[in-house]
C-alpha positions as CSV (number, residue, x, y, z in Angstrom):
1,M,13.7,-13.8,13.9
2,K,12.4,-13.0,17.3
3,I,9.7,-10.2,17.6
4,V,9.5,-8.5,21.0
5,G,6.6,-6.1,21.4
6,L,6.5,-3.7,24.4
7,G,3.2,-2.1,25.4
8,R,-0.2,-2.3,23.7
9,A,0.9,-1.3,20.2
10,G,4.0,-3.4,20.4
11,C,2.0,-6.5,21.5
12,S,-0.5,-6.0,18.8
13,I,2.1,-5.8,16.1
14,A,4.0,-8.8,17.5
15,K,0.7,-10.8,17.5
16,T,0.3,-9.8,13.8
17,F,3.7,-11.2,13.0
18,S,2.8,-14.5,14.6
19,K,0.8,-15.5,11.6
20,F,4.1,-16.1,9.7
21,P,6.1,-19.2,10.7
22,Q,9.4,-17.3,10.4
23,Y,8.9,-15.5,13.7
24,E,8.8,-16.3,17.4
25,T,6.9,-13.5,19.1
26,Y,6.7,-12.1,22.6
27,G,4.3,-9.4,23.9
28,I,5.2,-7.6,27.1
29,D,2.5,-5.5,28.8
30,T,0.7,-5.0,32.1
31,C,-2.5,-6.8,30.9
32,R,-3.1,-10.4,31.8
33,D,-3.5,-11.6,28.2
34,A,0.1,-10.5,27.3
35,D,2.7,-13.2,26.7
36,I,4.7,-11.7,29.5
37,T,2.8,-9.7,32.1
38,I,4.7,-7.1,34.2
39,K,3.7,-4.9,37.1
40,T,1.9,-1.7,36.4
41,R,3.9,1.4,37.3
42,E,2.7,5.0,37.7
43,S,5.2,6.8,35.6
44,H,7.7,6.7,32.8
45,E,10.5,7.0,35.3
46,A,9.2,4.2,37.4
47,Y,9.3,1.7,34.5
48,D,12.9,2.7,33.8
49,Q,13.8,2.2,37.5
50,H,11.9,-1.0,38.2
51,F,11.7,-2.8,34.8
52,P,11.9,-6.6,35.6
53,N,14.6,-9.0,34.5
54,L,13.0,-11.0,31.6
55,K,16.1,-12.8,30.3
56,K,14.9,-16.2,31.3
57,R,11.4,-15.7,29.9
58,L,12.6,-14.2,26.6
59,K,15.2,-16.9,25.9
60,V,16.9,-14.8,23.2
61,T,20.6,-15.5,22.6
62,N,22.7,-14.6,19.6
63,S,19.6,-14.0,17.5
64,E,18.1,-11.5,15.2
65,V,15.6,-9.5,17.3
66,C,13.0,-6.9,16.3
67,V,11.7,-4.8,19.1
68,V,8.4,-2.9,18.5
69,L,6.9,-0.1,20.6
70,A,5.1,3.2,20.5
71,G,6.5,6.1,22.5
72,T,3.4,7.7,24.1
73,G,2.7,4.8,26.4
74,V,3.9,5.0,30.0
75,I,5.4,1.5,29.7
76,S,7.8,2.8,27.0
77,G,9.9,4.2,29.9
78,G,11.3,0.7,30.3
79,I,12.6,0.4,26.7
80,L,16.3,1.0,27.6
81,R,16.2,-1.6,30.4
82,L,14.7,-4.1,27.9
83,L,17.4,-3.3,25.3
84,E,20.1,-3.9,27.9
85,Q,18.7,-7.4,28.5
86,L,18.8,-8.1,24.8
87,Q,22.5,-7.1,24.4
88,G,24.5,-9.6,22.4
89,N,21.8,-10.0,19.8
90,R,21.4,-8.2,16.4
91,I,18.6,-5.7,17.3
92,R,16.3,-3.8,15.0
93,L,13.7,-1.5,16.4
94,V,10.3,-0.6,14.9
95,Y,9.0,2.7,16.4
96,I,5.4,3.5,15.9
97,Q,4.5,7.2,16.1
98,P,0.8,7.8,16.8
99,D,-1.2,11.0,16.1
100,L,0.5,13.4,18.6
101,A,-2.1,16.1,18.0
102,L,-4.4,14.0,20.2
103,A,-1.8,13.3,22.9
104,S,-1.5,15.0,26.2
105,E,1.5,17.2,27.0
106,V,2.9,14.5,29.2
107,Q,2.5,11.9,26.4
108,K,4.2,14.3,23.9
109,M,7.1,14.8,26.3
110,Q,7.4,11.0,26.8
111,E,7.3,10.3,23.1
112,K,9.9,12.9,22.3
113,I,12.3,11.6,24.9
114,V,11.9,8.0,23.8
115,R,12.1,8.7,20.1
116,N,15.2,10.9,20.4
117,V,17.1,8.6,22.8
118,L,16.5,5.6,20.6
119,Q,17.7,7.4,17.5
120,E,20.9,8.2,19.3
121,Y,21.2,4.5,20.2
122,A,20.8,3.6,16.6
123,R,23.4,6.2,15.5
124,S,25.9,4.8,18.0
125,G,25.5,1.3,16.6
126,L,23.7,-0.2,19.5
127,L,20.8,-0.9,17.1
128,E,21.3,-2.2,13.6
129,T,18.4,-0.2,12.3
130,M,15.6,1.9,13.8
131,Y,12.5,2.0,11.6
132,L,10.3,5.0,12.1
133,I,6.6,4.6,11.2
134,D,3.9,7.3,11.4
135,N,0.4,5.8,11.7
136,Q,-1.1,8.8,9.9
137,M,1.2,8.2,6.9
138,V,0.4,4.5,6.9
139,E,-3.3,5.4,6.8
140,R,-2.8,7.8,3.9
141,G,-0.8,5.2,2.0
142,I,-3.5,2.4,2.2
143,G,-6.6,4.6,1.8
144,D,-9.8,4.9,3.9
145,V,-9.8,2.8,7.0
146,P,-13.0,2.1,9.0
147,I,-13.1,2.7,12.7
148,M,-13.9,-1.0,13.5
149,G,-10.5,-2.8,13.1
150,Y,-8.7,0.5,12.4
151,Y,-5.4,-0.5,14.1
152,D,-5.7,-4.0,12.8
153,V,-5.7,-2.7,9.3
154,L,-2.7,-0.4,9.9
155,N,-0.8,-3.2,11.7
156,Q,-1.4,-5.6,8.9
157,A,0.1,-3.1,6.4
158,I,3.1,-2.5,8.6
159,V,3.8,-6.2,9.3
160,N,3.2,-7.3,5.7
161,T,5.7,-4.7,4.4
162,L,8.3,-5.6,7.0
163,H,7.8,-9.3,6.3
164,M,8.2,-9.0,2.6
165,I,11.4,-6.9,3.0
166,N,12.7,-9.5,5.4
167,I,12.0,-12.3,2.8
168,F,13.7,-10.4,0.0
169,E,16.7,-9.5,2.1
170,N,17.2,-13.2,2.7
171,S,16.6,-14.3,-0.9
172,E,18.7,-14.2,-4.0
173,A,17.6,-11.5,-6.5
174,V,16.9,-12.4,-10.1
175,M,18.5,-9.1,-11.1
176,G,19.6,-6.0,-9.4
177,S,22.3,-3.7,-8.2
178,F,22.3,-3.3,-4.4
179,I,24.4,-0.7,-2.7
180,R,25.1,-1.3,1.0
181,P,23.8,1.6,3.0
182,S,26.3,3.8,4.8
183,P,27.3,2.4,8.2
184,V,26.1,5.6,9.8
185,S,22.7,5.5,8.1
186,R,20.8,3.5,10.7
187,I,17.6,5.5,11.0
188,A,15.1,4.4,8.4
189,T,11.5,4.0,7.2
190,I,9.7,1.7,4.9
191,G,7.1,2.1,2.2
192,I,5.4,0.7,-0.9
193,V,5.4,1.8,-4.5
194,D,2.3,1.8,-6.7
195,I,4.1,0.4,-9.8
196,E,1.3,1.4,-12.2
197,E,0.9,4.9,-10.9
198,K,4.6,5.3,-10.1
199,E,3.7,6.7,-6.7
200,E,5.7,6.1,-3.5
201,K,3.8,5.8,-0.3
202,W,6.3,6.1,2.6
203,F,5.3,5.3,6.2
204,Y,7.3,8.2,7.7
205,D,8.4,11.6,6.3
206,L,12.1,10.8,6.7
207,T,14.4,13.8,6.0
208,N,18.0,13.8,4.7
209,G,17.6,10.3,3.2
210,R,21.0,9.0,2.0
211,D,20.2,5.6,0.7
212,V,17.1,4.2,-0.9
213,V,16.5,0.5,-1.8
214,Y,13.6,-0.8,-3.9
215,Y,12.6,-4.5,-3.7
216,Y,10.5,-5.6,-6.7
217,G,8.4,-8.8,-6.4
218,I,7.4,-10.2,-9.8
219,N,5.8,-13.6,-10.7
220,E,7.7,-16.1,-12.9
221,E,5.5,-15.6,-16.0
222,E,6.0,-11.9,-16.2
223,L,9.8,-12.3,-15.5
224,K,9.9,-14.6,-18.6
225,E,7.5,-12.9,-20.9
226,D,7.4,-9.1,-20.2
227,G,10.0,-7.6,-22.4
228,T,9.3,-4.1,-21.1
229,L,9.8,-5.0,-17.4
230,F,13.6,-4.4,-17.1
231,G,13.4,-1.1,-18.9
232,N,10.5,0.1,-16.9
233,I,12.1,-0.8,-13.6
234,T,15.5,0.7,-14.3
235,T,14.0,3.9,-15.8
236,Y,12.0,4.4,-12.6
237,V,15.0,3.6,-10.3
238,K,17.3,6.0,-12.2
239,A,14.7,8.8,-12.0
240,Q,15.0,8.6,-8.2
241,I,18.7,9.4,-8.1
242,M,19.5,12.8,-6.6
243,P,22.8,14.4,-5.5
244,G,24.0,12.8,-2.3
245,V,21.5,9.9,-2.5
246,N,22.4,6.3,-3.4
247,V,19.6,4.4,-5.1
248,S,19.7,0.6,-5.7
249,Y,17.2,-2.2,-6.4
250,G,16.6,-5.9,-6.6
251,V,14.0,-8.0,-8.6
252,F,12.8,-11.1,-6.9
253,Q,10.6,-14.0,-8.2
254,T,7.3,-14.5,-6.3
255,S,4.3,-16.7,-6.6
256,Y,1.9,-13.8,-6.4
257,E,-0.2,-12.8,-9.4
258,Q,0.3,-9.0,-8.8
259,K,3.6,-7.1,-9.0
260,Y,4.8,-5.5,-5.8
261,C,7.5,-3.0,-4.9
262,Y,8.6,-2.3,-1.3
263,C,11.2,0.3,-0.4
264,I,13.5,1.4,2.5
265,K,15.0,4.8,3.0
266,Y,17.9,5.4,5.3
267,S,19.2,8.5,7.0
268,S,22.1,9.3,9.4
269,M,20.2,12.3,10.9
270,V,18.0,12.3,14.0
271,Q,14.4,12.9,12.9
272,S,12.4,15.5,14.7
273,Y,8.6,15.7,14.8
274,L,7.1,19.0,13.6
275,D,5.8,19.9,17.1
276,D,9.1,19.1,18.9
277,Q,9.9,22.8,19.1
278,D,6.7,23.4,20.9
279,I,7.6,21.0,23.7
280,S,9.8,22.5,26.3
């Protein structure tokens, strides 16, 4: 899979993905240490109008591509031009939503425009999936995070979760019952489940979820010897079933000592931030 990060946040997450051999990563930004450095523009509109042609440098053809960005950066104005250059590939998009309470009115407006337009792209089928991730919810999910290395810790949690889900999606389950998400449910988020506490920690407060998938990673010894495992998993999964919501799961063998559970929730509805109504 190719990972293409746009802007500072996108580049940081792309770089975090590079620790895994399964990914080829590109970071696009205005700073010199980016993999692909582009000219600084003064406005959101200027990036849209003057985004450079990067096809020769990206070298992405008939591939699985994951594009990563945050919407508050001015450079996010170029995202539609970047997506045009990636047409013909299978594109997923990871959208990072920062703490908008600390953003300026201009940044809030930029973020709202980018988030809503990209969700409509996903709903129309131009994106396979758009993952929404709220940094504040990631922080709450993983616990206290020190100031030094704050974003590194959050990025590690996001990348590790996406990576394990990618691994499971391309592996054969030992047991499970997967339900294919509805074709119109292309807006999603990811999360982790504390198996012992039976607590779900989602990375975005997704509303109107229609499909939920749980990926359990269990080591070989427990798969062979724990007679309560199947009952515990199916009891938990069945408890998450609600009217209008499809729930499915898969159990996968891992080499890790600990048990893990990752999850995806899909929706067909455009997601609005709480403060959207305050932005004219």
